[in-house]
LOTIPA-173739 format. One line per field, with one value per residue (C-alpha): x, y, z; residue in three letters. Coordinates in Angstrom, 3 decimals. Example, Ala and Ser with C-alpha at 12.3 -4.5 7.8 and 13.67 -1.06 7.14 Angstrom:
<atoms>
px	[12.300 | 13.670]
py	[-4.500 | -1.060]
pz	[7.800 | 7.140]
rest	[ALA | SER]
</atoms>
This chain:
<atoms>
px	[0.000 | 3.005 | 4.265 | 3.990 | 1.665 | 3.762 | 2.439 | 3.656 | 3.475 | 3.497 | 3.831 | 6.196 | 5.887 | 8.951 | 7.834 | 4.374 | 5.839 | 8.286 | 5.512 | 3.225 | 5.976 | 6.968 | 3.386 | 2.801 | 6.095 | 5.298 | 1.960 | 3.722 | 3.608 | 6.403 | 6.476 | 8.260 | 8.322 | 8.162 | 8.272 | 7.549 | 5.298 | 8.371 | 9.699 | 6.257 | 5.883 | 9.346 | 8.586 | 5.211 | 6.880 | 9.487 | 7.705 | 4.368 | 2.294 | -0.896 | -1.920 | -0.960 | -1.378 | -1.355 | -1.110 | -2.756 | -0.229 | 3.203 | 6.329 | 6.367 | 2.742 | -0.752 | -1.961 | -5.194 | -3.227 | -1.068 | -4.188 | -5.603 | -2.349 | -2.288 | -5.896 | -5.236 | -2.237 | -3.231 | -7.013 | -7.026 | -4.450 | -6.240 | -5.494 | -6.306 | -5.859 | -4.322 | -4.619 | -5.336 | -7.650 | -11.033 | -13.188 | -16.182 | -15.260 | -11.787 | -13.232 | -15.646 | -12.867 | -10.827 | -13.679 | -14.519 | -10.920 | -11.408 | -9.826 | -10.993 | -11.034 | -10.260 | -8.852 | -8.306 | -5.459 | -5.001 | -6.103 | -5.853 | -3.767 | -6.513 | -9.080 | -6.824 | -6.548 | -7.474 | -4.934 | -5.758 | -9.416 | -9.507 | -10.592 | -13.849 | -14.136 | -16.097 | -15.959 | -12.268 | -11.166 | -9.967 | -10.964 | -9.139 | -11.595 | -11.068 | -11.740 | -15.102 | -16.148 | -15.194 | -17.120 | -20.124 | -19.972 | -19.703 | -22.739 | -24.841 | -24.038 | -24.547 | -28.061 | -28.877 | -32.554 | -33.195 | -33.593 | -30.832 | -31.776 | -29.033 | -29.024 | -28.293 | -25.511 | -23.830 | -24.065 | -22.677 | -19.911 | -18.324 | -19.498 | -16.875 | -14.162 | -15.783 | -15.764 | -18.736 | -19.456 | -22.386 | -24.887 | -22.813 | -19.843 | -22.062 | -23.449 | -19.946 | -18.742 | -21.832 | -21.423 | -17.743 | -18.522 | -21.208 | -18.833 | -16.379 | -18.670 | -21.583 | -21.910 | -24.788 | -25.566 | -25.163 | -26.888 | -26.289 | -27.324 | -30.812 | -31.744 | -35.074 | -36.067 | -36.631 | -35.562 | -32.089 | -30.379 | -30.843 | -28.346 | -30.140 | -27.173 | -27.994 | -31.623 | -33.975]
py	[0.000 | 2.291 | 1.949 | 5.154 | 5.211 | 5.307 | 7.409 | 7.368 | 10.839 | 10.606 | 14.214 | 15.714 | 19.289 | 19.296 | 22.257 | 20.778 | 17.344 | 18.785 | 20.784 | 17.773 | 15.560 | 18.232 | 18.641 | 14.883 | 14.196 | 16.960 | 15.238 | 12.054 | 10.167 | 8.707 | 9.911 | 8.588 | 10.806 | 9.594 | 12.002 | 9.465 | 6.475 | 4.253 | 5.236 | 4.810 | 1.285 | 0.354 | 1.635 | -0.129 | -3.423 | -3.149 | -1.365 | -1.462 | 1.739 | 2.680 | 5.367 | 6.703 | 10.395 | 10.492 | 13.220 | 12.591 | 14.252 | 12.681 | 12.989 | 9.351 | 8.357 | 8.849 | 8.696 | 7.005 | 4.099 | 3.877 | 3.828 | 0.965 | -0.961 | -0.303 | -1.453 | -4.606 | -5.607 | -4.162 | -3.554 | -2.667 | 0.133 | 3.529 | 6.015 | 9.731 | 11.808 | 15.279 | 17.057 | 20.234 | 18.174 | 19.267 | 18.245 | 16.202 | 13.341 | 13.166 | 13.149 | 10.342 | 8.453 | 8.598 | 7.209 | 4.553 | 3.318 | 2.785 | 5.916 | 6.797 | 10.543 | 13.170 | 16.479 | 19.288 | 21.818 | 24.229 | 22.664 | 23.462 | 20.938 | 20.617 | 19.864 | 17.199 | 15.171 | 15.862 | 13.365 | 13.573 | 12.590 | 10.790 | 7.437 | 5.735 | 3.093 | -0.146 | -2.155 | -2.035 | -1.717 | 1.666 | 2.183 | 4.609 | 6.798 | 9.368 | 13.094 | 12.991 | 9.817 | 11.436 | 14.627 | 12.555 | 10.476 | 13.621 | 15.298 | 12.127 | 11.496 | 15.157 | 14.912 | 11.429 | 10.534 | 13.256 | 12.696 | 14.485 | 15.236 | 14.516 | 18.193 | 19.253 | 16.697 | 17.959 | 21.568 | 20.803 | 18.538 | 20.275 | 23.841 | 25.191 | 23.907 | 25.486 | 22.177 | 20.769 | 17.179 | 15.422 | 12.781 | 9.938 | 10.859 | 11.157 | 7.682 | 6.225 | 7.876 | 6.746 | 3.154 | 3.094 | 4.494 | 1.885 | -0.845 | 0.225 | 0.770 | -1.622 | -5.385 | -7.866 | -7.301 | -3.510 | -1.035 | 2.579 | 4.485 | 4.073 | 5.193 | 6.987 | 6.486 | 9.708 | 11.823 | 11.125 | 9.359 | 9.016 | 7.962 | 5.395 | 4.484 | 0.811 | 1.106 | -0.650]
pz	[0.000 | 0.556 | -3.018 | -4.953 | -7.936 | -11.122 | -13.997 | -17.598 | -19.175 | -22.998 | -24.173 | -26.776 | -25.498 | -23.256 | -21.133 | -20.539 | -19.824 | -17.303 | -15.629 | -15.387 | -13.985 | -11.452 | -10.205 | -10.035 | -8.279 | -5.785 | -5.161 | -4.106 | -7.404 | -9.514 | -13.108 | -16.181 | -19.271 | -22.874 | -25.803 | -28.564 | -29.220 | -29.563 | -26.133 | -24.545 | -25.990 | -24.719 | -21.226 | -21.129 | -22.024 | -19.267 | -16.425 | -14.636 | -14.527 | -12.689 | -15.225 | -18.659 | -19.545 | -23.331 | -25.956 | -29.344 | -31.666 | -31.218 | -33.444 | -34.543 | -34.369 | -33.067 | -29.468 | -30.531 | -32.039 | -28.913 | -26.736 | -28.826 | -28.364 | -24.618 | -24.182 | -26.223 | -24.111 | -20.739 | -20.724 | -17.012 | -17.380 | -17.223 | -20.017 | -19.922 | -23.072 | -22.705 | -26.012 | -27.934 | -30.188 | -28.836 | -31.809 | -30.673 | -33.005 | -31.425 | -27.909 | -28.823 | -30.576 | -27.380 | -25.288 | -27.872 | -27.674 | -23.956 | -22.513 | -19.004 | -19.638 | -22.291 | -21.052 | -23.544 | -23.356 | -21.808 | -18.546 | -14.870 | -12.939 | -10.324 | -13.030 | -14.534 | -11.302 | -7.735 | -6.456 | -2.768 | -3.181 | -6.506 | -5.115 | -4.329 | -1.628 | -2.006 | 1.223 | 2.122 | -1.491 | -2.756 | -6.376 | -8.678 | -10.566 | -13.293 | -12.787 | -14.580 | -12.730 | -9.436 | -10.191 | -11.267 | -8.079 | -5.952 | -7.568 | -7.271 | -3.604 | -2.652 | -4.149 | -2.785 | -3.180 | -5.766 | -9.495 | -11.390 | -15.014 | -17.551 | -18.555 | -14.967 | -14.638 | -17.800 | -16.600 | -13.141 | -14.321 | -17.252 | -17.772 | -15.368 | -17.677 | -20.702 | -22.549 | -24.422 | -23.404 | -25.006 | -23.849 | -25.251 | -23.057 | -19.985 | -20.668 | -21.087 | -17.871 | -15.942 | -17.155 | -16.207 | -12.753 | -12.218 | -13.291 | -10.608 | -7.621 | -8.255 | -8.333 | -8.408 | -4.735 | -4.700 | -7.019 | -6.017 | -9.131 | -10.565 | -14.072 | -14.233 | -17.863 | -19.753 | -16.767 | -15.418 | -12.535 | -8.799 | -6.128 | -3.953 | -1.768 | -2.289 | -1.196 | -3.588]
rest	[MET | ASP | ARG | LYS | MET | LYS | ILE | LEU | VAL | VAL | GLU | ASP | ASP | LEU | ALA | LEU | SER | ALA | GLY | LEU | CYS | PHE | GLU | LEU | ASP | ALA | GLY | GLY | TYR | LEU | THR | VAL | ALA | ALA | TYR | THR | VAL | ARG | LYS | ALA | VAL | GLN | LEU | LEU | GLU | ASN | GLU | GLU | PHE | ALA | LEU | VAL | LEU | LEU | ASP | VAL | ASN | LEU | PRO | ASP | GLY | ASN | GLY | PHE | GLU | LEU | CYS | ARG | GLU | ILE | LYS | ASN | LYS | LYS | PRO | GLN | LEU | PRO | VAL | ILE | PHE | LEU | THR | ALA | ASN | ASP | LEU | GLU | GLU | ASP | VAL | LEU | ASN | GLY | PHE | ASP | LEU | GLY | ALA | GLU | ASP | TYR | VAL | THR | LYS | PRO | PHE | ASN | MET | ASN | ILE | LEU | LEU | ASP | PHE | LYS | THR | LEU | THR | ALA | VAL | ARG | GLY | LYS | GLU | ARG | LEU | PRO | VAL | THR | PRO | ASN | GLU | TYR | LYS | LEU | LEU | LYS | VAL | LEU | THR | GLU | ASN | ALA | GLY | ASN | ILE | LEU | PRO | ARG | LYS | ASN | LEU | LEU | GLU | GLN | LEU | TRP | ASP | ALA | GLY | GLY | ASN | PHE | ILE | ASP | ASP | HIS | THR | LEU | THR | VAL | THR | MET | ASN | ARG | LEU | ARG | GLY | LYS | ILE | GLU | ASP | GLU | ALA | HIS | THR | TYR | ILE | LYS | THR | VAL | ARG | GLY | MET | GLY | TYR | ILE | TRP | THR | GLY | GLY | ALA | GLN]
</atoms>
């Protein structure tokens, strides 16, 4: 439990990479920087990581292709895209490839990851969650017992960042969150068809 979480930062902007690694190291994490797809693949083959932060545009390849390769070989390894590509089709492509989150540049370090609280607890198990999953979980639990319309969730979760996130992304994030915190014996989030979601806290 005392081992530091190791994060692979795949980013060819040297200044941004250095800044990210500095902030993460200061937060108690171990970072390894890769500036190319080739270097990232080599590191992934030889070392174990808890998270990959991945740019889309890299000198020798494409972050989407690297994400596909990572998910094929290590499907449990979380990937978060950090990119200037903010087109909706790129965002959806990232999620469809299995990425846990898609953060567009420029971003605030606190928006990227709130490292001190970015976990959910199920029983005695601590579960790593992505920033959007965490924000979603926080909004749901703070409004326990109340139906939250999808429109309200979208406004509360992402308007502050100025990024447009559509219904598809909300559905993907909700499904991933459910997959992490729920099992056959515990259902915390109920879908109210045509309206939204409600946090039941496990009550049926």
